[in-house]
Backbone as a chain_set.jsonl record, in Angstrom:
{"seq": "MTSSPPSRLWRASPNLYRRLSFPNKHPSKTPQHNLYTKIAAKSTTCLLILCLILRPLEPKTGFLSPFDTKGIIDHTLFGIMAVTSMEVYSVFLFLAPAIIYQTHYLPLFNAPYFSTSIRDFWANRWNLPVAHIFRTVVFLPV", "coords": {"N": [[126.457, 54.766, 108.181], [123.627, 54.318, 106.314], [120.4, 55.655, 105.766], [117.462, 53.973, 104.966], [114.695, 54.689, 102.206], [111.211, 55.046, 103.125], [109.63, 52.15, 102.851], [107.026, 52.101, 101.507], [106.354, 54.5, 101.03], [108.243, 54.706, 98.919], [107.603, 53.012, 97.086], [105.143, 54.017, 96.201], [106.295, 56.387, 95.376], [108.608, 56.998, 93.759], [109.94, 59.132, 92.703], [109.059, 61.25, 94.488], [110.18, 60.768, 96.574], [112.33, 61.354, 96.233], [112.231, 63.863, 95.906], [111.864, 65.224, 98.177], [114.06, 64.613, 99.796], [116.055, 65.806, 98.355], [115.393, 69.099, 98.433], [115.939, 71.181, 97.403], [117.51, 73.432, 94.479], [120.308, 74.697, 93.307], [120.023, 78.342, 93.093], [121.027, 78.939, 90.696], [121.187, 77.61, 89.206], [118.5, 77.16, 87.831], [115.851, 77.421, 85.304], [114.418, 79.668, 85.405], [115.528, 81.431, 87.109], [117.59, 82.481, 85.213], [116.304, 83.408, 83.427], [115.418, 85.656, 84.338], [117.55, 86.993, 84.617], [118.009, 87.402, 82.304], [116.102, 89.708, 81.733], [116.543, 91.267, 83.806], [119.179, 92.508, 82.777], [118.272, 93.272, 80.062], [116.295, 95.123, 81.075], [118.201, 97.017, 82.283], [120.123, 98.224, 80.247], [117.779, 99.168, 78.98], [117.828, 101.567, 81.133], [119.507, 102.463, 81.179], [119.536, 103.42, 78.132], [117.952, 105.591, 78.076], [118.535, 107.029, 80.266], [120.554, 108.466, 79.399], [120.755, 108.649, 76.56], [117.84, 109.498, 75.672], [116.996, 111.277, 77.23], [117.868, 114.265, 77.772], [117.21, 114.875, 74.992], [114.293, 115.192, 75.298], [111.031, 116.977, 74.489], [110.231, 120.519, 74.182], [108.216, 122.216, 74.193], [104.878, 122.349, 73.872], [103.254, 122.223, 71.793], [102.855, 121.094, 68.586], [103.504, 121.404, 65.341], [102.673, 119.806, 61.975], [104.498, 120.316, 59.992], [106.828, 120.863, 61.656], [109.774, 119.411, 61.054], [111.768, 118.344, 63.086], [110.048, 118.903, 65.639], [108.808, 117.052, 65.43], [110.561, 114.751, 65.454], [111.844, 114.996, 67.804], [109.301, 114.76, 69.687], [108.601, 111.939, 68.9], [110.494, 110.957, 69.811], [110.073, 111.436, 72.568], [108.166, 109.591, 73.042], [109.086, 107.404, 72.912], [111.079, 107.04, 74.887], [108.72, 107.391, 77.081], [107.968, 105.116, 76.726], [109.71, 103.184, 77.288], [110.773, 104.106, 80.001], [108.293, 103.376, 81.247], [108.484, 100.542, 81.198], [110.951, 99.582, 82.221], [110.401, 100.716, 84.268], [108.591, 99.123, 85.474], [109.788, 96.621, 85.439], [111.621, 96.818, 87.547], [110.026, 96.679, 89.637], [108.024, 94.766, 89.67], [110.2, 92.407, 89.457], [111.647, 91.934, 91.664], [109.755, 90.866, 93.58], [108.423, 88.69, 91.524], [110.669, 87.095, 91.556], [111.251, 86.485, 94.418], [108.938, 85.141, 95.517], [108.771, 83.368, 93.508], [107.044, 83.079, 91.538], [105.428, 83.64, 88.034], [106.674, 85.904, 85.757], [105.108, 88.665, 84.371], [105.211, 90.344, 81.72], [105.098, 93.964, 81.07], [105.452, 94.926, 78.055], [105.705, 93.306, 75.142], [107.557, 94.024, 73.167], [107.082, 96.076, 71.969], [107.88, 98.412, 69.833], [108.199, 97.229, 67.317], [105.591, 96.432, 66.149], [103.473, 95.388, 63.757], [101.203, 96.804, 62.775], [98.46, 98.97, 63.667], [96.641, 97.32, 65.177], [97.876, 95.235, 66.004], [99.566, 96.488, 67.73], [98.355, 97.143, 69.71], [96.582, 95.249, 70.446], [98.159, 93.155, 70.718], [100.899, 93.591, 71.638], [100.652, 95.685, 73.372], [100.457, 96.931, 77.251], [100.311, 94.282, 78.281], [99.615, 93.007, 80.757], [96.993, 93.783, 81.67], [95.287, 93.029, 79.379], [95.79, 90.465, 79.907], [93.996, 90.105, 82.415], [91.489, 91.15, 81.584], [90.471, 89.253, 79.669], [90.571, 86.794, 81.175], [88.591, 87.574, 83.316], [86.344, 88.938, 81.94], [85.76, 88.246, 79.199], [86.322, 85.106, 79.186], [84.741, 83.882, 81.116], [81.832, 84.026, 79.779]], "CA": [[125.39, 53.76, 108.28], [122.549, 54.954, 105.373], [119.349, 55.067, 105.91], [116.893, 53.403, 103.602], [113.828, 55.043, 102.001], [110.124, 54.029, 103.767], [108.99, 50.947, 101.685], [105.974, 52.3, 101.026], [106.252, 55.931, 100.277], [109.27, 54.573, 97.996], [106.915, 52.106, 95.593], [104.276, 54.916, 95.757], [106.781, 57.975, 94.476], [109.999, 57.507, 94.653], [110.532, 60.927, 92.417], [108.389, 62.249, 95.479], [110.955, 60.872, 97.82], [113.763, 61.881, 95.911], [112.059, 65.637, 95.833], [111.376, 65.505, 99.502], [114.787, 64.196, 100.218], [116.954, 66.826, 97.892], [114.296, 69.977, 97.628], [116.662, 72.705, 96.779], [118.602, 73.386, 93.743], [121.067, 75.92, 93.051], [119.551, 79.027, 92.288], [121.561, 79.835, 89.487], [120.717, 75.988, 87.877], [116.908, 77.157, 87.189], [115.833, 78.483, 84.263], [113.579, 80.681, 86.033], [116.935, 82.261, 87.085], [118.38, 82.527, 83.577], [115.351, 84.414, 82.155], [115.281, 86.866, 85.665], [119.231, 87.699, 84.948], [117.92, 88.325, 81.05], [115.046, 90.545, 82.289], [117.381, 92.562, 84.621], [120.074, 93.118, 82.029], [117.348, 93.998, 79.35], [116.104, 96.573, 81.918], [119.17, 98.099, 82.987], [120.114, 98.582, 79.066], [116.794, 100.306, 78.457], [117.706, 102.553, 82.096], [121.27, 103.212, 79.896], [119.688, 104.5, 76.65], [116.85, 106.519, 78.637], [119.094, 108.203, 81.279], [122.154, 108.964, 78.193], [120.624, 109.379, 75.18], [116.823, 109.836, 75.561], [116.381, 112.475, 78.49], [117.832, 115.358, 76.627], [115.897, 114.987, 73.952], [112.686, 115.596, 75.427], [110.533, 117.95, 73.806], [110.549, 121.524, 75.46], [107.117, 122.666, 74.078], [103.643, 121.314, 74.174], [102.822, 122.654, 70.474], [103.716, 120.114, 67.451], [103.224, 122.035, 63.907], [103.009, 119.134, 60.883], [105.853, 121.016, 59.302], [108.296, 121.385, 62.143], [110.398, 117.907, 61.648], [112.541, 118.238, 64.603], [109.214, 119.201, 66.702], [107.846, 115.46, 65.722], [111.539, 113.943, 65.688], [111.287, 115.049, 69.294], [108.204, 113.959, 70.038], [109.023, 110.351, 68.815], [112.094, 110.433, 70.692], [109.66, 111.333, 73.857], [107.456, 108.552, 72.918], [110.0, 105.703, 72.792], [111.481, 107.186, 76.143], [107.98, 107.039, 78.0], [107.637, 103.419, 76.981], [111.105, 102.757, 77.744], [110.844, 104.467, 80.929], [107.472, 102.608, 82.12], [109.002, 99.138, 80.894], [112.125, 99.451, 82.991], [110.217, 100.696, 86.236], [107.618, 97.988, 86.033], [110.58, 95.298, 85.624], [112.097, 97.094, 88.767], [109.099, 96.895, 90.27], [107.464, 93.562, 89.548], [110.891, 91.374, 88.908], [112.049, 91.06, 92.904], [108.396, 89.756, 94.246], [108.477, 87.12, 91.202], [111.821, 86.364, 92.628], [111.003, 86.04, 95.895], [107.723, 84.33, 95.62], [109.133, 81.964, 92.387], [106.057, 83.422, 90.306], [106.025, 83.821, 86.925], [107.063, 87.21, 85.549], [104.612, 88.863, 83.025], [105.973, 91.477, 81.2], [103.963, 94.759, 80.556], [104.99, 95.037, 76.928], [105.72, 93.071, 74.206], [108.377, 94.53, 71.78], [106.105, 97.361, 70.722], [108.38, 99.486, 68.625], [108.351, 96.577, 66.391], [104.585, 96.174, 65.678], [103.323, 95.866, 62.361], [99.892, 97.792, 62.704], [97.756, 99.355, 65.264], [95.563, 96.442, 65.771], [99.32, 94.222, 66.588], [100.181, 96.709, 68.76], [97.098, 97.284, 70.646], [96.525, 93.902, 70.865], [99.11, 91.823, 71.231], [102.387, 93.779, 72.264], [100.936, 96.851, 74.458], [99.717, 96.855, 78.69], [99.534, 92.641, 78.351], [98.787, 92.401, 82.046], [95.304, 94.609, 81.364], [95.019, 92.298, 78.372], [95.221, 89.094, 80.481], [93.12, 90.195, 82.986], [90.211, 91.281, 80.888], [90.08, 87.802, 79.172], [89.961, 85.718, 82.751], [87.916, 88.014, 84.123], [85.225, 89.219, 81.565], [85.741, 87.275, 78.112], [86.489, 83.912, 79.223], [83.257, 83.251, 81.543], [81.138, 84.651, 78.754]], "C": [[124.028, 54.453, 107.234], [121.467, 54.964, 105.565], [118.552, 54.806, 105.123], [115.618, 53.869, 103.843], [112.698, 54.165, 103.208], [109.774, 53.04, 102.743], [107.893, 51.299, 101.03], [105.775, 53.524, 100.587], [107.373, 55.503, 98.658], [108.83, 54.069, 96.818], [105.834, 53.368, 95.453], [104.527, 56.098, 94.614], [107.325, 57.464, 94.506], [110.953, 58.798, 93.922], [109.964, 61.428, 93.794], [109.547, 62.175, 96.388], [112.186, 61.495, 97.283], [114.082, 63.385, 95.852], [111.99, 65.946, 97.503], [112.82, 65.43, 100.348], [115.814, 65.487, 99.596], [116.193, 68.251, 97.693], [114.473, 70.815, 97.062], [117.688, 72.557, 95.97], [119.367, 74.763, 93.843], [120.381, 77.249, 92.509], [120.146, 79.785, 90.962], [121.447, 78.657, 88.383], [119.539, 75.661, 87.336], [116.134, 77.831, 86.183], [114.959, 79.655, 84.807], [114.774, 81.946, 86.073], [117.72, 83.114, 85.832], [117.481, 83.733, 83.236], [114.826, 86.074, 83.105], [116.589, 87.802, 85.253], [118.721, 88.722, 83.605], [117.544, 89.638, 81.175], [115.825, 91.657, 82.721], [118.125, 93.47, 83.713], [119.533, 93.884, 80.635], [116.755, 95.403, 79.97], [116.914, 97.469, 81.926], [119.787, 98.845, 81.921], [119.576, 99.598, 78.575], [116.833, 101.696, 79.921], [118.577, 103.302, 81.757], [120.697, 104.305, 79.166], [118.314, 105.428, 77.336], [117.727, 107.777, 79.376], [120.447, 108.949, 79.979], [121.901, 109.43, 77.248], [118.961, 109.868, 75.23], [116.268, 111.583, 76.352], [116.604, 114.054, 77.962], [117.532, 115.866, 75.447], [114.512, 115.207, 73.899], [112.13, 117.084, 74.808], [110.102, 119.267, 75.096], [109.723, 122.571, 75.19], [106.139, 121.959, 73.491], [103.285, 121.187, 72.55], [103.312, 121.62, 69.193], [102.747, 120.638, 66.577], [103.205, 120.449, 62.817], [104.0, 119.172, 60.262], [106.878, 121.066, 60.03], [108.637, 119.538, 62.279], [111.026, 117.429, 62.665], [111.656, 118.178, 65.6], [108.688, 117.29, 66.837], [109.315, 114.763, 65.665], [111.568, 114.12, 67.65], [110.217, 114.489, 70.081], [108.086, 112.431, 70.071], [110.114, 109.735, 69.649], [111.385, 110.161, 72.609], [109.31, 110.027, 74.26], [107.834, 107.356, 73.261], [110.239, 105.978, 74.328], [110.391, 107.054, 77.064], [107.678, 105.798, 77.959], [109.191, 103.044, 77.458], [110.62, 102.858, 79.382], [109.655, 103.552, 81.537], [107.744, 101.432, 81.883], [109.507, 99.039, 82.042], [111.638, 99.916, 84.443], [109.165, 99.878, 86.555], [108.659, 96.374, 86.105], [111.19, 95.634, 86.784], [111.61, 97.261, 90.146], [108.26, 95.772, 91.039], [108.747, 92.189, 89.603], [111.164, 90.934, 90.47], [110.84, 90.927, 93.534], [108.092, 88.727, 93.486], [109.606, 86.645, 91.465], [111.63, 85.76, 93.606], [109.741, 85.099, 96.192], [107.569, 83.396, 94.961], [107.682, 81.864, 91.282], [106.172, 83.662, 88.894], [105.984, 85.116, 86.786], [106.302, 87.725, 84.135], [104.805, 90.338, 82.848], [105.176, 92.44, 80.959], [103.861, 94.75, 79.285], [105.746, 94.156, 76.376], [106.58, 93.205, 73.073], [107.467, 95.249, 71.138], [106.28, 98.014, 69.693], [108.225, 98.326, 67.557], [106.646, 95.964, 65.944], [104.308, 96.478, 64.739], [102.032, 96.657, 61.802], [99.086, 98.171, 63.716], [96.903, 98.283, 65.817], [96.536, 95.338, 66.443], [99.799, 95.141, 67.566], [98.933, 96.885, 69.696], [97.088, 96.183, 71.357], [97.097, 92.615, 71.552], [100.391, 92.372, 71.942], [102.142, 95.07, 73.354], [99.665, 96.47, 75.676], [98.953, 95.145, 78.353], [98.981, 92.561, 80.171], [97.444, 93.033, 82.039], [94.814, 93.06, 80.3], [94.562, 90.849, 79.039], [94.156, 88.529, 81.502], [91.434, 90.18, 82.565], [90.038, 89.844, 80.217], [89.927, 86.702, 80.132], [88.706, 86.202, 82.844], [86.114, 88.772, 83.027], [84.945, 88.562, 80.007], [85.624, 85.509, 78.06], [84.584, 83.39, 80.674], [82.061, 83.817, 80.765], [81.134, 83.696, 77.749]], "O": [[123.457, 55.339, 107.87], [121.171, 53.769, 105.598], [118.757, 55.495, 104.124], [115.099, 53.789, 104.956], [112.974, 53.182, 103.897], [109.671, 53.497, 101.605], [107.728, 50.814, 99.911], [104.954, 53.664, 99.681], [107.177, 56.004, 97.551], [109.297, 54.373, 95.721], [105.733, 53.704, 94.273], [103.865, 56.571, 93.69], [107.108, 56.765, 95.496], [112.039, 59.276, 94.25], [110.741, 62.267, 94.249], [109.969, 63.183, 96.956], [112.963, 62.119, 98.006], [115.136, 64.018, 95.792], [112.102, 67.116, 97.867], [112.894, 66.032, 101.419], [116.364, 66.16, 100.468], [116.409, 68.668, 96.555], [113.689, 71.379, 96.298], [118.663, 71.864, 96.262], [118.941, 75.748, 94.445], [120.16, 77.199, 91.299], [119.817, 80.841, 90.421], [121.565, 78.717, 87.159], [119.237, 74.654, 86.694], [115.804, 78.99, 86.435], [115.144, 80.716, 84.212], [114.889, 82.963, 85.388], [118.268, 84.216, 85.81], [117.89, 84.825, 82.842], [114.216, 87.081, 82.746], [116.681, 89.008, 85.479], [118.798, 89.948, 83.518], [118.26, 90.596, 80.882], [115.83, 92.766, 82.188], [117.99, 94.693, 83.663], [120.123, 94.848, 80.146], [116.78, 96.503, 79.418], [116.625, 98.633, 81.652], [120.106, 100.003, 82.194], [120.08, 100.568, 78.008], [116.057, 102.648, 79.842], [118.612, 104.524, 81.901], [120.949, 105.507, 79.245], [117.738, 105.995, 76.407], [117.66, 108.99, 79.177], [121.007, 110.035, 80.125], [122.459, 110.434, 76.807], [118.875, 110.936, 74.624], [115.524, 112.516, 76.052], [115.694, 114.865, 77.791], [117.588, 117.016, 75.012], [113.756, 115.36, 72.939], [112.818, 118.101, 74.726], [109.813, 119.146, 76.286], [109.994, 123.697, 75.606], [106.375, 121.053, 72.691], [103.051, 120.068, 72.094], [104.537, 121.591, 69.082], [101.532, 120.526, 66.736], [104.216, 119.848, 63.18], [104.529, 118.124, 59.892], [107.955, 121.276, 59.471], [108.159, 118.699, 63.043], [110.903, 116.29, 63.116], [112.027, 117.544, 66.588], [108.376, 116.584, 67.795], [109.021, 113.627, 66.035], [111.28, 113.25, 68.472], [110.395, 113.789, 71.077], [107.607, 111.78, 71.0], [110.46, 108.606, 69.996], [111.747, 109.38, 73.489], [109.724, 109.387, 75.226], [107.176, 106.449, 73.77], [109.657, 105.22, 75.103], [110.799, 106.564, 78.118], [107.169, 105.242, 78.931], [109.171, 102.271, 78.417], [110.164, 101.873, 79.964], [110.068, 102.859, 82.467], [106.978, 100.812, 82.621], [108.868, 98.532, 82.964], [112.206, 99.647, 85.502], [108.752, 99.811, 87.713], [108.327, 95.328, 86.663], [111.463, 94.589, 87.376], [112.114, 97.647, 91.2], [107.912, 95.681, 92.216], [108.324, 91.046, 89.773], [110.981, 89.746, 90.733], [111.232, 90.819, 94.697], [107.58, 87.753, 94.039], [109.543, 85.432, 91.667], [111.811, 84.548, 93.727], [109.736, 84.364, 97.18], [106.718, 82.538, 95.198], [107.369, 80.951, 90.519], [107.326, 83.95, 88.576], [105.291, 85.713, 87.611], [106.687, 87.365, 83.023], [104.601, 91.256, 83.641], [104.145, 91.964, 80.486], [102.731, 94.628, 78.812], [106.757, 93.985, 77.057], [106.367, 92.546, 72.056], [107.104, 95.106, 69.971], [105.467, 98.285, 68.81], [108.055, 98.947, 66.508], [106.659, 94.894, 65.336], [104.59, 97.615, 64.36], [101.888, 97.041, 60.641], [99.13, 97.496, 64.744], [96.47, 98.416, 66.962], [96.09, 94.605, 67.326], [100.547, 94.617, 68.391], [99.194, 96.32, 70.758], [97.44, 96.032, 72.527], [96.806, 91.706, 72.329], [100.931, 91.663, 72.792], [103.057, 95.484, 74.067], [98.542, 96.011, 75.47], [97.772, 94.82, 78.232], [97.944, 92.006, 80.535], [96.7, 92.348, 82.74], [94.018, 92.213, 80.702], [93.502, 90.245, 78.872], [93.635, 87.42, 81.621], [90.504, 89.509, 83.012], [88.945, 89.405, 80.574], [89.187, 85.75, 79.882], [87.735, 85.509, 82.542], [85.027, 88.972, 83.567], [83.758, 88.411, 79.716], [85.052, 84.824, 77.212], [83.69, 82.546, 80.609], [81.148, 84.083, 81.545], [80.586, 83.934, 76.673]]}, "num_chains": 1, "name": "protein.A"}
């Protein structure tokens, strides 16, 4: 024998009754799960690049001459390594709480390697959480 839904609740909102009856979906069926899987795969790839390729290329000295091409290449690779390591650490630090509390994950960077200008890099691609906080706290009330 099946139980019928309460008539008042059913007439008011049949979708609400269905959600209350069957609240949980399998985690792999949600779009957030697929997004988090992609982010975890990207961060794992960045971590492998960091450890296997870029770590041995760190500059050994702090002085950079404009005529030293090896030094310029070393410092450029060191900058790429620094950005990659910050991105990997932020993903591993903030992805688990985002999954546990089912909140939106705001990435730290938005592909800073592909910026076309300094303004695009600084305004749209670098340190997105701080820009979001400044926008909501400082600029929106004004």
